[in-house]
N, C-alpha and C positions, 0 to 999 in steps of 0.2 A: 613636449607639446607638439613638435613636428612629427614625432613618431605616431602620436595619436591622430594627428591630422591626416597623415598618409593612410592610416588604417581606415578612417571613417569618412573622410570628406570627399564628396563627389564634385562639389563646386567650391572653390576657394572663397573664404569669407572676405568681403571687401574690407572690413575693419582690420583684419589681420594684415592685409596687403598695405593698408595705410601706415601701419607701424613700421613695416619694412621699407616702404617708400621714403619715410622720413629720413632714413640713413643713406639713401641713394641719390635723391634728387631734390633740388630746391623747388617747391611748388609756389609759383608766383601768383598767389591769390590776392584779391583786393582786400585791404584791411579797412574796415569801416571808419569813418570820421577822420580821414587823414588831415584835413584842414591845410594849414600852412606848411605842414611837414613835407607835402609833395613838392612845394616850391624849394624848400631847403635841399631836398634830395636831388633836385634838378640842377643844383648849383655847380656840379662838376665832379672832378676826381677827388676821392678821399685818400687814395694811396697811389703813389707813383713808384713803379718798380722797373728800373731801367727806362726803356721807352714806353712801357705799358702803363696805362692809367686805369685804375679800378674805380668805377663810378660809385658815388654815394648811394645810389639806388640799390646797387648790388649788395653793399654792406647792409643797408636797411632790410632788404629781403632776407638775407641770411640771419641777421639778428632776430627778426620777427619769427622766422622758422624755429630757431633754437628756443626762444622763449615759449612759443606755443607747445613745443615738445616738453619743456620743463613743467608747464602747467599740468601736464598729465602725471608728473611725478610728485610735484609739490603743490598740494591743494591750496596752501596759504601763500603762494608766490606773490611777493610784492616788491616794490622798488628797492627797499632796504636789503632784502635777501638777494636780489639780483646784483646789487652793488657789492655785497659781501662775497658773493661767488665770483665777482669780477667777470660776468658773462660778456658784456660788450667788448672788453679787451681780448677775451679768449676767441671770440668770433673774428675779430680783426686779425689776430695773429694766425688763425687757421687759414684765412683767405690769403694772407701773405705767403705762408708756407706752401700752399697748393700752387699759387701762381709761380713762385720760384721753381717749383718742381716741373711744372709744365714748360716753363722757359728752358730749363735744363734738358728736358726730354726733346724739345725741338732742336736744340744745339747738337744733341747726340744722335739725332735722326730716329728717335724712338716713336713708334706709332702702334696702333692696335689693328690687327687684321680682322676681316669679317668673320673668319673662322674662330678667332679668339673670343670675339663678342658672342658668337653663337654658342660656344662651349660654356661661356659664363651664364648665358640665359638658361640653357638646359641643365646646368649644374645647380641652380638655385632649388632648394628643397620645396619651396612654395610652388614651383612650376613642375613638380613631379607627383605622380601617383603610382603607387606600387613600384617605385624605383625607376619609373620611365617618365619621359617628358610628356606633358599633358597634350601637346599638339599645338599647332600655330593658332587655330581658331580659339581654343580655350585661353591661350596666352594673350591673344588680342583682346578677348572679352574682359579679362581681368584688368587690363590697362584701361579699357573703355569705361569700366565700372568706376574707376577713380579719376576719369577725365585727364588721363595722361596719354599723350600721343606716343606711338611706337618710336618715332624719330627722337623725341625728347628723352625717352627712357634709354634707348640704345646709345644715345650720345653720352648719357651719364655713365653707362657701362664702359664705353670706350675710354672715358677719362679715368675710370677706376683701374682698367687694365694698364693704361699708360703709367699711372702713378706707381702701381706695383712693379712694373718693369724697370722704371727709372731708379726706384729704390734698390732693386736687386743689382742693377748695374753699378750703382755708387758704392755698394757694400760688398761687391763680389770678391775683392781682394782680402777681406778680413778673415783671418784664421786664428786658431788658438794652439798653443804648444801643450805637450803633455804635462809640463810643470804647471802651467796656468790652470789646466783642468784639475790637477791634483790639489792645488791650493784652494781653488774655488770649492771643490768637493769637501775639503776639510773645513773650510769656513762655514759651509752650509750644514754639515753633518755632525761636527764635533760640538760638544757642549760641556759646560762645567757647572756643577752645583756649588753655590757659594753663599756665604753670609758676609755682610759688610756693614760697617758703621760709618756714618757721615757727620762731619761737623762743617756747617756752612759759615763762611766768614761773617756774614751779617749778624749772626747770633753772638758774636764776641762783642763784649762791651769794653770800651776803653775807660779807665778810671779817670783819666785827665784829658782835656782838650789839648791838641798839639799847639805848641807855641807858634806865633806868627813868624818868628825868626826861623823855626824849623821848616815851615811850609815854604818860605821864600828860598831857603837854602836848597830844598828839594827841587824847586822850580829852576834855580840857576844850574843845577847839575843835569837837568833833563829838558832845558828850554827848547832844544831842537824838536822835541816831540809836540810842542804846542804852537800850532800855526793857525792863522785865520785865513780860510779860503776866500776866493773872490766872492764879493757880495755886491748886490745891486739894489738900488733904491729908486722908487718911482712915485710920481703923483698918480692917483688913480680914482676912478669912479666905479662903484659896483652896485648893481641893482639886484637885490635878493627877490627871487620869485615869491617867497612867502610873504614878504612885506607888501608887494604889489597886489596880492589877492584881495586886500581890503578895498581896493579901488574898483574891483570888478563887480558889477551889478548884474544879477541874473534874473531872468523872467521865467515864470512858470511855463510859458509857451516854448522858450528856448530849451528848458530842461526836458519838456515833453518831446520836442523835436529830436533831441539827442537820443532819448530813450527809444523812440520809434526807429531811428536810423541805425541803432546799434543793439537791437533786441537780442541778437545772438550772444552778446557779452553777458546777458543777464539770464540765460537759460540754464536751468538745472536739467541735465539729461535724464532720461528714463533710468531708473534703478531696477535692474532685473538680475536677481541672484539665483543661481541654479546649482543643484546637486544631482549627481548621477551614480547609478549602479550599472556597471558594464561587465558583461560576461562574453568573452570571445568564444567562437566555435569554428570547427571545420565541418565539412559535410557529414563525416562519420558520426560525430557526436552532437549534431545540431539538435535533434529531437530531445536528447537528454538535457541539454543546456536550456532549451526553451521550457522544459518542464520545471527545471530548477528555478528559472526566472518567475514562473507562475507561482511557485511556492513562496518565493520572496515577496511577490506582490500581495499575496494573501496575508502575509505577516504584517506588511505595511498597512493594509486595510484594517487589520485587527488592532492597530495602535502601536506596534513596535517602532522604535526610533529609526528613522531612515539612515541617519549618520552611522549608528552602530551596525546596522545591516551592511552598509557600504564598506565599513572597515573589515568586516568578516568575509564578505562575498565578492566585492567588486575587484576587477582585475586590470584597472587602468592605473595611471600614475597619480591619481587623486584619492585612491582608496584610503591611504593612511590619514588623510584629512577629512575622513567621513564623506568622501565623494564630492567635496565642495569645489565647484568650478568657478566660484567667485562672480564678480559683476561683469567680467569682460571675456575671460577665456572660453566660456561656453559658446561664444560666437564662432569658434573654430570647429565646432561639431558639425555633423552632416546636415544637409539641408532639411532632411526629414525630421531630425531631432529639433532643429531650430524652429521649424513650422509648428511642431507639437508644443514647444516651450511658449511660443507666442500665444497659443490658445489656452494655456493653463492659467488658473487664478493663483494668487498668493496662498501658499500652504497646500496646494493641490499636487498630487502625484499622477504621472501618466500611467498608461498601461504598459505592457511589455512590447517595446518596439523592435520588430525583427529587421535587422540591418544585413548588409552583405556579409560581414564577417563576425557578427555578434548580435547580442540582444541588449537593449538599453532600457532602463527605467529611470525616469526623470522626475525631479520635484522642484517647483519654483518656491524657494524659501523666502524671497522678498520681491515685491513687485510694486513699484511706485511710478506713476506716469511722469513723462517729461513735463516740466513746468517753467514758464517764464515768470520770473519774480515780478510782482506788481511794482509799479512806479514808486509808490510810497516806501517800499522796502529798500529800494536802491537809490532813493533821491539824494541822500547825503553823499554817496559815492559819486554820483553823476556831478553834483555840485563841485566836489573836490577836483574831479578830472577836468571839467570845463574851466574852473578858475585857474588851475595850474597851467593849462594850455594857453588861456588868454593872458595870464600874467607873464608867461614867457614871451609871447608875441609883443606885449606892451613893453617889456624890458628891452627886447631886441630893437623895436622901433625907436625907442628913446636913445639907446646907445648909438644906433646908426645915425640919428640926427646930430648927436653930440660929436660923433666922429667926423662928420662932414665939416662942421664949424671949426673943430680943433685943427683939422688938417689944413683948412684954408688959412687960418691964422697962425698955424704951427705952434699953438700954445693951448694945451689942455687946461692948465691951471687958470688961465684968464677966461676961457669960454664956459667952463663948467658952471661957475656961480651965476653967470648971466642968464642961463636958462634953468636955473633952480636946482642944480645938482650939487650934492655935498661932495666936496673934494677931500680926499684922504691921502695919507702917505703910507706906503708899504713898510717903511723902515728898511734897514739893510737886511736883505734876504740871500741865503745861499741858494744855489741852483737846486730845484726840487723841494725846497722848504715849504711846508704847509702854512696856510694862513687860517687860523682858527675861525670856525663858523662859516666861512665862505669858500674855502678851497682846501679840503683835506688831502687832495691828491697832488698838490704842488704845481698845478697847471699855470697859475699866475707867475710864480717865480721862474718857472721854466721859460715862459714867454718873454720875461725880461732879458734873459740871456740870449735871445734872438735879435735884440734891438741894438741899434747904434745909439750913442748918447743923444738925448733930446728927441729921438724918434718916437712917434706915436704908434701904438700897436693897433692891430685889427681888433674887433670885438673878441674878448676872451671868454669862452663858455666853461662853466663848471656845473656840477650837479645842483648847486644852490642858486645859480643865476648867471648873469652876464655882466662883464665889465670892460673897461678900456684903460690903458695906462700910458704914461709918457715917462721914458727913462730920464731920471734926473742925475744919478750919480753912480759911478763905478768905482768900487774900492778893490784894488788889485790884491792878490794873495800876499801875505806878509807874516813875519814872525809876530807872535802874540806878546804883548807885554804882561807883566805879572797881574796888574789890576784887572785886566780883561778876563783872565782865566783863574783868578784866585780861588773861587769856589770849586772849580773843577780840580785844581791842584790839591786843594785841601781834602777833597773826597778821595782822590787817588792815594794821597799820603796816609790817610786814615785806613784805607783798605790794606795797604802794605803792612801797617802796624798790626791790624787785626789778623792778617795772614800769618805773621810771625808768631802771634800768640796762639793761633789755631794750630800751627805746626808743633809748637812746644807742648800743647795739651795732648795732641794725638800721639806724640812720642812717649809721653807719660803713660797713656793708655796702653800702648804697645808693650811697654815694660810690664805692666800689671797683668797682661794677658797670660803670663807664665803661671799665674796663680788663680785666674778666674776666667769665666766664659765671656765672649765678646758681647753677648746679649745683656748680661748682668752689668758689665762695665759701661755699656751704652746707656743703660738706665741710670747708673750712678753718676755719670759725667754729663748727662743731658745731651747725648748723641742720638741721632736717628738710626735705628737698627732696621735692617732689611735682609731678605734672603732672595736668591734667584735660583730656581730649580734647574733651568736649562739655559744658561747664558752662552750666547754665541758671539764670535768675533764680529765687531761692527754693530752690535745690537745696542739699542738705547737702554740705559740702566738708570732707573729712578731719576733723581735730580742731577745725577752725574752726567747723563747724556752718553754720547759715544766717547770712548777713551781708549786710545791705543795702548797705553801702559797697562791698564787693567786687563785688556784683552791678552796682552803678552803674558802677564802673571797668571791669568786663568788657566793657561796651558803649560806653565813652566814651574810655578810655585809648588813645593812639596805639599802633599795633602795635610790638612790640619795645622799648617804653619801660618803665622801671621805675616802679612806683607809689611814693608815700611810704609809710612804715610804716603799716599798717592795724591798728588795735586790734581784738582780739576778746576774748571772755571770759577766755581763759587766757593771752593773750600778744599777740604782734605778728606780722604777715605782710607779706612783700614779694611783689608779683605782677608778672608780665609777660604781656601778651596776645600770643600768637603768630599767631593767625588767628581769623576770625569767620565764622559763618554767619548772614546776616541775611535778612529777608523783606520783601516789599513788600505794599501793599494789593491789588495784582493777584494775588499768591499767595493771599491770603485768599479772594478771590472763588471760587477753585476748590473750596475746602472749606467755604464759608461756612455752609451749612445744617447740616452735621455739627458744626462748631465752635459754632454758635449753640445747637444742641440740648444739647451737652455742658455748655456754660457755664451755660445756663439751668437745667439739672438740678442743677449744683453750687450755684448761687445759691439755688435753691428749698430744697435740702437744708440749707444753712446757716441760712436763715430759719426752716425748720421746727424745727431743733434749738433755736434761740433761743426760738421760740414755745412749744415744749414746756417749756422751763425756766420761763418766766413762768407758764404754765398750771399747772405743778406748785406754784408758790408760791401762786397764786390759789386752788387747790383744797385747800391746806393738807395735803399728803400727809404722813401719819404712819406710821412703820414701828416695829413692836414688835421691836427688835433682839435682846432676850433670846430671844424665841421663834424669830426668824430664825436666830440662832447655834445654838440648841439643835437645831432640826430639821436644819440644815446639818451640824452635828457628828455627829449620829446617822446621817445618810445617808453622810457621808464615812467613818464607821467601817466601812462595808460594803466599802470599797475599800482594805482593808489589803493591802499588797503581799505576795504569796506568797513565802515564803523558799525 
């Protein structure tokens, strides 16, 4: 795409620049209908890293930007998908990592010079034409098109330069030995063709239930393995957003007001799909190419398929796709081509457009005007969004009122019923343990482990609502007694029995392999039969997963000989190696520099991740999870799936 742009574009397309800008700088745009979210964001720091405090507003803006970018990739983006992708936490972690790196850069005295920033600017392909920088005026105009100041943009580049420099400094001492390189090359290049049969433990049936005495005896022999971790119990009140929606009354005027204030949310952009036939030329052959283009144009007018002609004659990188430039990429074409496209009707082809370095024939294959969905079409979506926002506000207001009373009297259990709240008990929870229906992430149980006995928590936010708790009981870690873990012990005892029977069966199959094929024996004994044409070390293998023993046998077992039964997490496997692809040190020499670069990069990355974990501990990173969850929940409420 950039090659084509450099060839044809006189002026850089604003839409292309927006795509690039999304990866360079946070654009602090006003997001419609912020409501009480603005107040929550003004509440203070969401992350503390050493002495530095990251504002809730900064997190909000970064999360908003990420989600707006994802909307371009996932047309069906909704709150469930956002939670599945764990986007809020990803954004939070990225902010933490970048802040840690900037702090480290300051400690090391690392900064970016004006010359380094200048080189960064002129090195961007979008600021080049014919391999040269477009010039300051053009550079300035591109930024103005997108309402980004030069100061703002160049500050983002300064940060990018600093991040790159500090990462280089931190990983500068990482090297690789010749033996590491050889082992890595072998692991990547060598492969084994194999067949294997699997017997999963769960498919073994025990004829008799184990006796209670056997289970208890097994427990006594292994009782040190059965421990109850620290658990905590609390009285709590939790208000589910979904439940409170029934109390929210909406008016037609309120719905209409939201619709008018947030029209951009309901706009279907113009759909304009374009195909192109492009023939490049130089001055010597210009007339010949123009004549060829006229011939193609005549064939189009006579009814020949545009896409077929593009495949045969076009010379740009879209030719193989019938010249299809899609709904967006055509906006990177030259200004003259874009002007022509805007004037074409759906299904209409242009004439032969003479450009600086070639001739272009365009066709608009689809043209639908932009459209704001009518209110009736999006009314249910608006209702859901407003109800969700108002229900969250109502839940927060009620919990805050309860918190004040409970703190004053130092008794949540006494105050909750007085003002009509249902008091519940969490039961004994391990740290991070989820609570079904209200807290799949374990936020409430984590909050309990931050409290002293009888202490009342601050409001605890989850994606399902908001609650408050008072710690009632702490049970210290202890040895489990048999009754508490009897079912778990029974399951483990049965698994051991099944594994013994599975091993016995696989040994029998191994003996029979002298007279029959592995595939036929797998069918006879009810095993799962598989093959792998190019198994490599460390590669995931069917239900077996990664298995060091199988990797070892893949490159040591004589061809066409059966292995002993190999244990894996869920059962046993028998393997036969049918063929191998092996490499020599001479082979490595051919690709040595590339292999060395790739391995060094991987090793540096591994070191870097480990270093960042230690730096995080050293700087005592603290996250205000209640604020994080509140902001995240409020943002996610904007992505209610339209019915």
